[in-house]
C-alpha positions in Angstrom: 13.7 -16.0 26.9 10.3 -14.7 25.7 7.2 -16.7 26.0 5.5 -14.9 23.1 5.8 -12.0 20.7 3.2 -9.2 20.8 2.9 -5.7 19.5 5.2 -4.1 22.1 7.9 -6.7 21.3 8.6 -5.7 17.8 9.4 -2.7 15.6 10.1 -2.3 11.9 12.7 -0.1 10.3 13.4 0.9 6.7 16.7 1.9 5.1 17.0 3.1 1.5 20.8 2.9 1.3 21.0 -0.8 1.7 22.5 -0.8 5.2 20.1 -1.3 8.2 18.4 -0.8 10.4 17.4 2.6 9.0 14.4 4.7 10.2 11.8 3.1 12.5 8.3 3.3 11.0 6.3 5.5 13.3 2.7 4.4 13.9 3.2 0.9 12.5 0.3 -1.4 13.4 1.3 -4.8 11.8 4.0 -6.6 10.0 3.9 -10.0 8.3 6.6 -12.1 6.7 6.1 -14.9 4.2 8.9 -17.1 2.8 8.0 -19.1 -0.3 9.9 -21.8 -2.2 8.5 -22.8 -5.6 9.2 -26.2 -6.9 9.3 -27.6 -10.4 8.5 -31.3 -10.2 10.2 -33.4 -12.8 8.9 -36.9 -14.0 10.2 -39.6 -16.2 8.6 -42.2 -18.4 8.1 -45.5 -16.8 7.7 -44.5 -13.1 5.0 -42.7 -11.1 7.2 -41.2 -8.5 8.8 -37.8 -8.8 12.1 -38.0 -10.7 13.5 -34.7 -9.2 12.3 -31.4 -7.8 14.1 -28.2 -8.9 14.0 -25.6 -6.1 13.6 -22.2 -7.6 14.8 -18.9 -6.0 12.9 -18.2 -2.8 10.8 -15.1 -2.3 10.4 -13.2 0.9 7.2 -11.1 1.1 6.9 -8.4 3.7 3.7 -6.5 4.4 3.8 -3.4 6.7 0.8 -1.4 7.8 0.7 1.9 9.7 -1.7 4.7 10.8 -1.2 7.9 9.0 0.0 10.3 11.8 1.9 13.1 10.2 5.2 11.1 10.2 6.8 9.8 7.0 4.9 7.2 5.2 6.3 3.7 4.6 6.4 4.6 1.0 8.6 7.6 1.6 10.9 5.8 3.9 11.3 3.0 1.3 11.6 5.1 -1.9 12.3 8.7 -0.9 8.9 9.8 -2.0 7.6 11.0 -5.4 6.1 9.2 -8.3 5.9 5.4 -8.6 7.8 5.4 -11.8 10.7 7.5 -10.5 11.1 5.3 -7.4 10.5 1.9 -9.0 14.1 0.8 -9.0 14.7 1.3 -5.3 15.3 -1.9 -3.1 15.4 -0.9 0.6 16.4 -3.0 3.6 13.7 -3.9 6.0 14.7 -4.7 9.6 12.2 -6.4 12.0 13.5 -6.0 15.6 12.0 -8.6 18.0 12.4 -8.1 21.7 11.3 -9.6 25.1 7.7 -9.9 26.1 8.6 -8.6 29.6 9.8 -5.2 28.5 7.5 -2.2 27.7 9.3 -1.5 24.4 11.9 -2.8 22.0 15.4 -1.7 23.2 19.0 -2.1 22.2 19.5 -4.5 25.0 16.8 -7.0 24.3 16.4 -7.2 20.6 17.5 -9.6 17.8 16.6 -8.6 14.2 15.4 -10.2 11.1 17.0 -8.3 8.2 15.7 -8.4 4.7 17.9 -6.7 2.0 16.9 -5.9 -1.5 13.2 -5.6 -0.9 11.3 -4.1 -3.9 8.1 -2.3 -3.3 5.3 -4.6 -4.7 2.1 -2.8 -3.8 0.8 0.3 -1.9 -2.6 1.1 -0.5 -4.2 3.9 1.4 -7.6 3.8 3.1 -9.5 6.8 4.5 -12.7 5.9 6.2 -15.4 7.8 8.2 -14.7 5.6 11.2 -11.3 4.9 12.6 -7.8 5.9 11.5 -6.5 6.6 8.0 -4.1 3.8 7.1 -1.3 2.9 4.8 -0.2 -0.6 3.8 2.9 -1.5 1.7 4.1 -4.9 0.5 7.6 -5.7 -0.5 9.3 -8.7 -2.2 12.9 -9.8 -2.0 15.2 -12.9 -1.8 17.2 -12.3 1.3 16.4 -12.9 5.0 19.0 -13.2 7.8 18.9 -13.0 11.6 21.4 -10.8 13.4 22.0 -9.3 16.9 21.4 -5.8 15.5 20.0 -3.6 18.3 16.3 -2.7 18.0 14.9 0.8 18.3 11.4 1.6 19.7 9.3 4.2 17.9 8.5 7.5 19.6 5.1 8.2 21.1 5.7 11.9 21.6 3.2 14.1 20.0 1.6 11.4 17.9 -1.7 12.5 16.3 -3.4 9.9 14.2 -5.3 11.2 11.2 -9.0 10.6 10.8 -12.1 11.9 8.9 -11.6 15.5 10.2 -8.2 15.6 8.5 -9.5 15.0 5.0 -9.1 18.4 3.3 -12.0 19.7 1.3 -10.4 22.7 -0.4 -8.4 24.1 -3.3 -5.7 21.5 -3.2 -8.2 18.5 -3.3 -9.6 17.6 -6.7 -12.5 15.2 -6.8 -14.4 13.8 -9.8 -17.7 15.5 -10.7 -19.7 12.4 -9.7 -18.7 12.7 -6.0 -17.9 16.4 -5.6 -20.0 18.0 -2.9 -21.5 14.7 -1.7 -21.3 13.1 1.7 -18.0 11.2 1.4 -17.8 7.9 3.4 -14.5 6.5 2.2 -11.6 6.8 -0.2 -9.2 4.0 -1.2 -6.1 4.4 -3.4 -4.1 1.3 -4.5 -1.5 0.3 -6.9 0.0 -3.2 -7.6 3.4 -3.0 -9.1 3.6 -6.7 -10.0 7.4 -7.1 -9.9 8.5 -9.5 -12.6 11.7 -11.4 -11.4 14.5 -11.1 -14.0 17.2 -13.8 -14.0 20.6 -14.4 -15.7 22.7 -17.5 -16.2 25.1 -18.2 -13.3 23.0 -16.6 -10.7 20.3 -18.3 -8.6 18.3 -15.3 -7.4 16.9 -12.5 -9.5 19.3 -9.6 -10.4 16.2 -7.3 -10.6 12.5 -7.2 -10.1 10.9 -5.1 -12.7 7.6 -3.2 -12.4 5.1 -4.5 -14.9 4.1 -1.4 -16.9 1.6 -0.3 -17.8 0.7 0.0 -14.2 -3.0 0.4 -13.2 -3.8 2.8 -10.3 -7.3 2.5 -8.8 -9.3 4.9 -6.6 -12.6 4.0 -5.0 -14.7 6.7 -3.5 -17.9 5.8 -1.5 -20.6 8.4 -0.8 -23.8 8.2 1.3 -26.6 8.3 -1.3 -29.3 11.0 -1.3 -30.4 10.4 -4.8 -29.6 8.0 -7.7 -25.9 7.6 -8.8 -26.1 10.2 -11.5 -24.7 8.0 -14.2 -27.3 7.7 -16.9 -27.1 5.8 -20.1 -29.5 6.3 -23.0 -29.4 3.8 -25.8 -30.2 6.3 -28.5 -27.4 8.7 -27.3 -24.8 5.9 -27.2 -24.8 5.5 -31.0 -22.6 7.6 -33.2 -19.0 8.6 -33.2 -19.2 10.6 -30.1 -21.5 8.7 -27.7 -23.1 10.7 -24.9 -22.9 9.6 -21.3 -19.4 8.0 -21.6 -17.2 9.3 -18.8 -14.0 11.2 -19.6 -10.8 11.6 -17.7 -10.8 13.7 -14.6 -8.3 14.9 -12.0 -8.1 13.2 -8.6 -5.9 14.8 -5.9 -6.4 14.0 -2.2 -4.8 16.2 0.5 -4.7 15.4 4.2 -3.9 18.0 6.9 -2.0 17.4 10.0 -4.0 16.9 13.2 -2.0 19.5 15.2 -1.1 22.4 12.9 -3.7 22.0 10.1 -1.0 22.2 7.6 -1.4 19.8 4.6 0.8 16.8 5.3 0.1 14.2 2.7 -0.9 14.7 -1.0 -1.9 11.9 -3.4 -2.0 13.0 -7.0 -3.4 10.5 -9.5 -3.3 12.9 -12.5 -6.0 14.1 -14.8 -6.8 10.9 -16.7 -8.8 9.1 -14.0 -11.8 7.5 -15.8 -14.9 6.1 -14.1 -14.7 2.4 -14.4 -17.8 1.2 -12.4 -20.6 2.4 -10.1 -22.1 0.2 -7.4 -25.4 1.2 -5.6 -25.9 -1.0 -2.5 -27.3 -1.0 1.0 -30.6 0.4 2.3 -32.1 -3.0 3.2 -34.6 -3.8 5.8 -31.9 -4.2 8.4 -31.8 -0.4 8.6 -28.6 0.4 6.8 -28.1 3.4 4.5 -27.6 3.3 0.7 -24.0 3.9 -0.4 -22.7 4.4 -3.9 -19.2 3.4 -4.7 -17.5 5.0 -7.7 -14.4 3.2 -9.0 -11.8 5.1 -11.0 -8.9 3.9 -13.0 -5.8 5.4 -14.4 -2.3 4.2 -15.5 1.3 4.9 -14.4 0.5 8.1 -12.5 0.6 8.3 -8.8 2.7 10.8 -6.9 2.8 10.6 -3.1 4.3 13.5 -1.3 4.6 14.7 2.3 
């Protein structure tokens, strides 16, 4: 019997066909589970105490994070890859294998598993920073959680090369907005929240489907080290009229990352050509000695394709 669970004691696998355990997530760094029961409290006239509490369908939320390392993303393992719209109906099975704290890895002999079927992708986020590894985080929501004696599988460590700032491709296949093009990039963050509205029918306790709440906002934040002002100028006199000057138009954003070993492009994030500048924040450069950074936030809708 284990005295604790730590990183070497657990692994997470994803299966798109409904049957687990599926494919182990390579480079996973964290996993969290939350089981929530919502209650409708009922009262009656003439008494202060609760008359009844209706227990609604439970929700299981799973959040998995990994380092981008050239292996399949969590998103691809869960959906098959492609656009958010094309893959929105998928409901993969997630299997968390938990082993002994006295073994160097999760093995078939020492693991039990928490199996969560019918997990819909709820959100996805990618972070690319100057310092540290490039990361992915995906959250899922479902209604099923069981424990089985399913054998666990440890991820491979052979040839693993975690992507970092040198793997951010500045070239023909990367398209950046004019406000940040050619500047000293510090970070890029891409995120989408799919919402997932639970849909019910009479005679069934749990949802029969969890629908994406379209229109779906996709955001991209790009921070640069400032060498001048932010370049976004607004002149009151030019803002009048039917075609105001200085108002940003839609632009293409495509981010490509190359593999650490071969240099071949491994991941491509395409947000389409209607990414509009939503806000600009100039900050830092205080007396503590930090540099000024400018963060440009862009927004689009319904368009995010993740390949590789």
